[in-house]
Structures are given as C-alpha cells and as structure tokens.
C-alpha positions as CSV (number, residue, x, y, z in Angstrom):
1,M,-0.1,0.0,0.2
2,T,1.4,3.4,-1.0
3,G,1.9,5.9,1.9
4,H,1.0,9.5,2.1
5,L,3.3,12.1,3.5
6,I,2.1,15.6,4.2
7,H,4.7,18.1,4.5
8,I,3.4,21.3,6.4
9,G,6.4,23.4,6.7
10,Y,6.9,26.1,8.5
11,P,7.7,28.9,6.2
12,K,11.5,29.5,5.4
13,T,12.6,25.9,6.8
14,G,13.9,24.8,3.5
15,S,10.7,23.9,2.1
16,N,11.6,24.4,-1.6
17,F,14.7,22.4,-1.0
18,L,12.7,19.6,0.4
19,R,10.4,19.6,-2.6
20,R,13.2,19.2,-5.2
21,W,14.3,16.3,-3.1
22,F,10.6,14.8,-3.2
23,R,10.4,15.5,-6.8
24,G,13.7,13.8,-7.7
25,H,13.5,10.8,-5.4
26,P,12.3,7.6,-7.2
27,R,10.3,6.3,-4.4
28,L,8.4,9.3,-3.8
29,A,5.6,10.8,-6.0
30,Y,5.4,14.7,-5.7
31,A,3.7,17.4,-7.9
32,D,4.2,21.1,-7.4
33,G,1.0,22.5,-6.1
34,G,-0.8,19.1,-6.1
35,I,-2.0,16.8,-3.6
36,A,-0.8,13.5,-3.0
37,G,1.5,13.5,-6.0
38,F,-1.2,14.5,-8.5
39,H,-1.8,17.6,-10.1
40,N,-5.4,17.3,-10.6
41,V,-8.0,14.3,-10.7
42,Y,-7.3,13.8,-14.3
43,D,-3.8,12.7,-13.2
44,I,-5.4,10.0,-11.0
45,V,-7.4,8.6,-14.0
46,K,-4.3,8.6,-16.2
47,A,-2.4,7.0,-13.3
48,G,-5.0,4.3,-13.0
49,A,-4.9,3.6,-16.6
50,G,-1.1,3.5,-16.9
51,L,1.7,1.3,-15.3
52,P,2.3,1.4,-11.4
53,S,4.8,4.2,-10.5
54,G,6.7,2.5,-8.1
55,A,6.3,5.3,-5.5
56,L,6.2,4.1,-1.8
57,Y,5.0,7.6,-0.8
58,R,2.8,10.1,-2.4
59,V,3.7,13.6,-1.0
60,T,1.7,16.7,-0.3
61,S,3.8,19.8,0.4
62,A,2.8,23.4,1.5
63,E,4.5,25.4,4.3
64,G,1.1,27.5,4.4
65,L,-0.5,24.4,6.1
66,A,1.4,25.3,9.4
67,T,0.5,29.0,9.3
68,P,-2.6,29.1,7.3
69,Q,-3.1,32.6,5.7
70,P,-6.2,33.7,3.5
71,T,-3.7,35.1,1.0
72,F,-1.6,31.9,0.8
73,G,-0.7,31.3,-2.7
74,D,-1.5,34.7,-3.9
75,R,1.4,36.7,-6.1
76,I,1.0,39.7,-3.8
77,S,-0.3,39.6,-0.1
78,E,-2.5,42.6,1.0
79,Y,-1.1,43.2,4.6
80,E,-3.5,45.9,5.5
81,R,-6.4,43.3,5.2
82,P,-7.1,42.0,9.0
83,R,-6.7,38.2,9.6
84,P,-9.9,36.9,9.7
85,V,-9.3,34.2,12.1
86,R,-6.8,33.6,14.9
87,M,-3.9,31.5,13.8
88,D,-4.1,28.6,16.6
89,E,-7.9,28.2,15.2
90,A,-6.8,28.2,11.7
91,Q,-4.0,25.7,12.4
92,A,-6.5,23.2,14.2
93,A,-9.1,23.8,11.3
94,V,-6.4,22.7,8.6
95,C,-5.2,19.8,11.0
96,R,-9.0,18.6,11.1
97,M,-9.5,18.7,7.4
98,L,-6.2,16.7,6.7
99,A,-6.9,14.3,9.3
100,G,-10.4,13.8,7.8
101,L,-9.2,13.4,4.3
102,F,-6.1,11.5,5.0
103,P,-6.3,9.9,8.4
104,T,-3.4,7.6,8.0
105,A,-0.9,9.9,6.5
106,S,2.4,10.7,8.0
107,V,3.3,14.2,8.7
108,L,6.5,16.0,8.3
109,I,6.8,19.3,10.4
110,V,10.2,21.4,10.0
111,T,11.0,23.9,12.7
112,R,13.4,26.8,12.8
113,G,15.0,28.4,15.9
114,F,13.1,31.4,17.0
115,R,15.3,34.3,16.5
116,A,16.0,33.2,13.1
117,A,12.1,32.5,12.5
118,V,11.5,36.1,13.4
119,L,13.9,37.4,10.7
120,S,12.2,34.7,8.2
121,M,8.7,35.9,9.2
122,Y,9.9,39.6,8.3
123,S,11.7,38.4,5.1
124,E,8.6,37.0,3.9
125,F,6.7,40.1,5.0
126,A,9.0,42.4,3.1
127,R,9.1,40.3,-0.1
128,N,5.1,40.5,0.0
129,G,4.8,43.8,-0.1
130,G,5.0,44.6,3.8
131,N,6.0,48.3,4.6
132,L,6.7,48.3,8.4
133,E,10.1,48.5,9.5
134,F,11.7,45.9,11.7
135,A,11.1,47.5,15.3
136,P,7.3,48.1,14.7
137,F,7.1,44.6,13.0
138,C,8.5,43.2,16.2
139,A,6.2,45.3,18.4
140,H,3.2,43.8,16.5
141,L,4.1,40.4,16.6
142,E,4.8,40.9,20.3
143,T,1.0,42.0,20.9
144,V,-0.6,38.8,19.2
145,M,1.7,36.1,21.1
146,P,-0.1,35.9,24.0
147,S,-3.1,34.5,22.4
148,R,-1.2,32.2,19.9
149,E,-2.2,34.3,17.0
150,D,1.4,34.3,15.6
151,G,1.2,30.6,14.8
152,W,4.7,29.9,15.9
153,D,4.1,27.5,18.9
154,Y,5.6,24.5,18.0
155,C,4.2,22.4,20.7
156,Y,1.0,23.3,20.2
157,L,1.1,22.3,16.5
158,I,3.0,19.2,17.1
159,G,0.3,18.3,19.8
160,L,-2.6,19.0,17.3
161,Y,-1.0,16.6,14.7
162,T,-0.1,14.1,17.3
163,A,-3.6,13.8,18.6
164,A,-4.8,13.6,14.9
165,F,-2.4,11.1,13.2
166,G,-0.6,9.6,16.4
167,A,3.0,10.1,17.5
168,S,4.3,7.3,15.4
169,N,3.2,9.3,12.2
170,V,4.4,12.7,13.1
171,I,8.1,13.6,12.2
172,V,9.6,16.6,13.5
173,M,12.9,17.8,12.2
174,P,14.9,21.2,12.8
175,Y,16.0,23.3,9.7
176,E,19.2,24.0,11.4
177,L,20.2,20.2,10.4
178,L,19.1,21.0,7.0
179,R,21.3,24.0,6.8
180,D,24.1,22.4,8.4
181,D,24.2,18.9,6.7
182,P,21.6,18.5,4.0
183,D,22.4,14.9,3.4
184,A,22.2,13.9,7.1
185,F,18.5,15.6,7.2
186,T,17.3,13.8,4.1
187,N,19.0,10.5,5.0
188,T,17.3,10.9,8.5
189,L,13.9,11.3,6.8
190,A,14.4,8.5,4.2
191,D,15.0,6.1,7.2
192,R,12.0,7.2,9.0
193,L,10.1,6.7,5.7
194,G,11.8,3.4,4.9
195,V,12.8,4.6,1.6
196,E,16.5,4.6,0.0
197,H,18.9,7.4,0.6
198,F,18.9,9.9,-2.2
199,A,21.4,12.8,-2.7
200,A,20.1,16.1,-1.6
201,P,20.3,19.0,-4.2
202,R,23.0,21.3,-3.5
203,E,21.5,24.6,-4.9
204,R,20.1,27.0,-2.5
205,V,16.6,28.0,-3.5
206,N,14.2,30.9,-2.2
207,T,16.6,32.2,0.0
208,S,15.7,34.8,2.5
209,L,16.5,38.5,2.0
210,S,20.0,39.8,3.2
211,P,20.3,42.1,6.3
212,E,20.8,45.1,3.9
213,E,17.7,44.0,1.9
214,L,15.7,43.5,4.9
215,Y,16.3,47.2,5.9
216,W,15.6,48.7,2.4
217,Y,12.8,46.7,1.1
218,P,9.9,48.0,3.6
219,R,11.3,51.6,2.9
220,I,11.2,51.3,-0.6
221,T,7.9,49.9,-0.7
222,R,6.3,52.6,1.5
223,I,7.5,55.2,-1.2
224,V,6.1,53.2,-4.2
225,K,2.9,52.7,-2.5
226,K,2.3,56.2,-2.0
227,A,3.4,57.2,-5.5
228,A,2.4,54.7,-8.0
229,P,-0.8,53.7,-9.1
230,R,-1.9,50.3,-8.0
231,R,-1.1,48.4,-11.2
232,L,2.3,49.8,-11.2
233,F,2.5,48.8,-7.3
234,H,1.7,45.4,-8.1
235,S,4.5,45.2,-10.8
236,Y,7.0,46.6,-8.0
237,A,5.6,43.9,-5.5
238,L,6.3,41.0,-7.9
239,A,9.9,42.3,-8.7
240,A,10.3,42.6,-4.9
241,F,8.9,39.1,-4.4
242,K,11.6,37.9,-6.7
243,N,14.1,40.3,-5.2
244,R,14.9,41.8,-8.4
245,L,15.9,44.8,-6.8
246,R,19.3,43.4,-4.9
247,I,21.6,45.4,-7.2
248,P,19.9,48.8,-6.5
249,I,19.7,47.9,-3.0
250,R,23.3,47.6,-2.9
251,V,24.1,51.0,-4.4
252,L,21.7,52.5,-2.0
253,Q,23.5,50.9,1.0
254,R,26.8,52.4,-0.3
255,L,25.6,55.8,-0.8
256,R,23.4,55.6,2.4
257,P,24.2,53.0,4.7
258,G,21.4,51.6,6.6
259,A,21.5,49.3,9.8
260,P,21.4,45.8,8.5
261,V,18.4,43.7,10.1
262,T,20.1,40.6,11.7
263,A,19.2,38.3,14.4
264,A,20.9,40.8,17.0
265,A,18.1,43.2,16.3
266,V,15.4,40.8,17.5
267,P,14.4,42.6,20.9
268,E,15.0,40.4,24.0
269,R,11.7,40.7,25.2
270,L,10.3,39.5,21.9
271,A,12.7,36.5,22.0
272,E,11.9,35.6,25.6
273,A,8.2,35.5,24.7
274,F,9.0,32.4,22.4
275,R,10.6,30.5,25.5
276,G,8.8,27.1,26.4
277,R,7.1,27.0,23.0
278,A,9.5,24.2,21.9
279,D,10.0,22.5,25.2
280,C,8.4,19.0,23.9
281,L,11.5,19.0,21.8
282,R,14.1,19.1,24.6
283,D,14.6,15.5,24.7
284,H,14.5,15.0,20.8
285,P,17.9,13.8,19.8
286,L,17.9,15.9,16.5
287,Y,17.5,19.1,18.6
288,Q,20.3,18.7,21.2
289,A,22.7,20.5,19.1
290,Y,20.5,23.3,18.6
291,A,19.1,23.8,22.0
292,P,20.2,27.5,22.4
293,D,17.9,28.3,19.2
294,Y,14.9,26.8,20.5
295,L,14.7,28.5,23.7
296,F,13.9,25.9,26.1
297,Q,12.7,27.0,29.6
298,L,15.6,27.3,31.8
C-alpha cells in the first residue's frame, strides 16, 4: 500500500529544497502545487490507466499548512487586510481537514530556531509588500503572541497533529540540520519513511533577504505605494517578491548605509516570549545541538 506524506512547513525552513528532493526521489511521487503527488483529478485517472509508478509514498507539501493565511498562494499579499481568524484556530481547522481526508498519513513538520524564525517572518513580510520597519513589526508580533495568533508555538502545532495522526506518524525535524548537513537531514527522513537514501540537491533556492535588503525593501515599498498607481505597485511587488532589486539596494546601501537587520536586532523581550514553545522537543535527539536556538525553559 502506498503511503502519504504531508509536509506542512513551517515557512522558510527549506521547503523548496525539500520539494526538489521529493520530486527527484525515485520512491516518492510529488507534484508542485498538487495533492498526494497528483496535479489534479485527471492525473489520478491517467495513473490508474497506466503502469504502476513504483512510489512508496505520495507527497503533499505546502508550508502554508502550518501557518494558514487567507492570502497563501497569492502573488501579492495585502497586509493591510485583517486576518479573519486566529492562527491557532486556523491551524486546528487545517489539521482537522487533513486528518479527515487522509487519516493514515505521515506528517512532516520542520521547525526553525526562534530568533531566525522572526527574521524569516520579516523576510516574507518584506518580499510580499509589507512596509513596516523591523522595530514596529516586532512590536506587532509581540502583541499577538499571548493569544497564539502568531502561529509559532511548536508544541501546540505538534500536539494537534500528534492527537490527530498518532505520535508514530508525526516526524519533527530542525531546519538547522538541513542547513548544516543536507544529506544527514534527508537520510534521516528517508530512514524514517523506509525509503532508500537519495542525494540532496546542492543549490540554495528561495533564500531569505539579506540583512541590507531587509532594511531597504519596506522603505522602498512605502515610497512606491504612495507614489505609484495600484497596477504599477503590483508590478513592483512582484519584482520585490523575486528580489529583483538586490543590485539597486546594494547601491543605496553604499550611498546611504542603513542598519542591517540581523538576529541581534530581535528585541530580547520578544525572543523571551517564545521561550517554552518548543519544550516538547527538549529531549529530541535531533535538537540537542540546537538547544540555544529553541529557547527551552531554563
């Protein structure tokens, strides 16, 4: 019987890298933007009429499943629009839907250390048309954390999927291992799935913005949004999403240096608000080397 692996993210945890691995592995069936390795229902019909694929797992992958947003998949996000539901409620709703559709699936959750996660959130915000500078962005994030609206409570999300799919079917892995040793990460995942090892791709894809780009993009966005018609702003936003302004930003940084946005800029009070949200991973062997990144309770 072919298994089903649902990779639910988090954002900026090597998802595009993993999707290339899923796509290339001879024992995994994966289709970009599809479900269970199928682009659409027509693919199911064609697969049924053709030769067996030899896949041991069919894969569904979308980092938005971990942090559901109403604009997920849109080319341009409208950050001025209020979020219609709390993130913890949206996470629970997605989990219920997945469990109802695929109750025997395995689930892969990839996490990232919290300070780096804040920068990743800000990178996605800046690339998708957000115009807040880093300090007010962090201040806003801090206001939604007590009610779990930010979505980055790892133990809460892991608990949802463990309850729905069973502990043996939930695979949790740190992005830091993928960053430091891609082969160790994919070999560990392959062993857990019971498929052969397959060489991980070496090229980096969909990298976060640089510290200088994180400084400049929201400022440029604010100026363009005020001056340009909506149609032209959309063109700009697509260019920002693809980071096509990296060269002009280098010039700007030389002419008028701005303070690069790094992990050191994450306010300590904000970082401390994440403490304890990964405590369920304290004894997980893959997380031992990265304990400081996950802010376990002292």
